[in-house]
C-alpha positions, 0 to 999 in steps of 0.5 A: 545358374539356369540349370540350378534354377531348374532343379530348384523348380522340379523340386518345388513342383514335385512337393506340391504335386505329392501334397496334392496327390496325397489329399486326393488319396485322402478324399478318395478313401472316404468316399470309398469308405462312406459308399461301403459303409452305406452299403452294409447298413443304413447309416444315421444322417449324422455319419453321413454328414460326418463324412460329407464334411471331411470330403468337402474338407479335403477337396477345399484342401486340394483348391489351395494346391492348385495355385501352387502349381503355377509357382515353379513355372513362374520361378523358372520364367523369372530365372530364365529372364534373369539369365537372358542377357540384354543386347544392343547392335553397333555399327562402325563406319571408317574413313576408308569405307571399312564397316564393322558391326557388333553385337554387344551383351550386357547385364545391366538394364542399360550401359551409356554409349561409351561403355558400349564401345569399350564392351565391343572391344574396339581400341579407343581414346576419349577425353573427358570435359566437364560441359560435355562428358566424355568425347570420342577422339579416336576409334581403332586407329581412326581419329585424334591421338589425344592428348597429344593432339586436340580430340577434335584435331581435325575440326580446327579450321573450315573443314571438319572431320570427326566421329558422328554418333547416331541412334537408329530410330524408326529405321533411320539414323538420328544424330545423337543430341547427347554425348555418349557418356550420357546417353543409355543404350538398351536391350534391343537398341543399335548405335552407330558411328561414323568418321567423315567430314561434317559439322556438329548435328550433321555428320556423316552416316553410317550404313543402316543395320537393324538390330536383327541384322546384327544380333540374329542369334544370342551370342556370349560376347561382342562379336565383329563382322567386317562388312562392305559399304553399301552403294547408298548412304541413308539421308538425313531426316 
């Protein structure tokens, strides 16, 4: 797609340059002709005025073509921007300390947090609730086997273990105030999930990773990088 757009831009640019070159040659030809005519004889004022008006006309036409030279550059910039996918980072921490990071690409302006997990390619079990939307029950073998079990099967008593959901904001993890099916992930965002004990609004934290650490280079699809758990864990703010 980029190659096709570039060829179209080159074609438009060459057409504009050819037309502008023609106008320049016409104007220069008139200048030479009027100069030669003036050297051979003393031309009447009306004749000189005629040449001056024609030269001015071609010069004004050239000024019309000058802005058109910017159009190919603008078209190429727009086509390149359309072909550059949005990217967002994803961090998943499991109960055994295993950490995986993903760089997820998408063409839409934004996708939901649930869709982010799906496009990362991780095995996922969710449950839909009319009040809260789609809840995450299990990620890659960690969690509850809904519908055989309640989605929050390990939160039935005093102790609670579940998938806590975070957004990286200002260099710190912030617990999500909405469900993953409602939250919209945009280009440059970093999402975090961590399984562990806690309570609603205060769960286990994933380790901190910046967008640049996860998405160092553009990738054609989601990529996973298992990473050892850091020795220190971020604290809530």
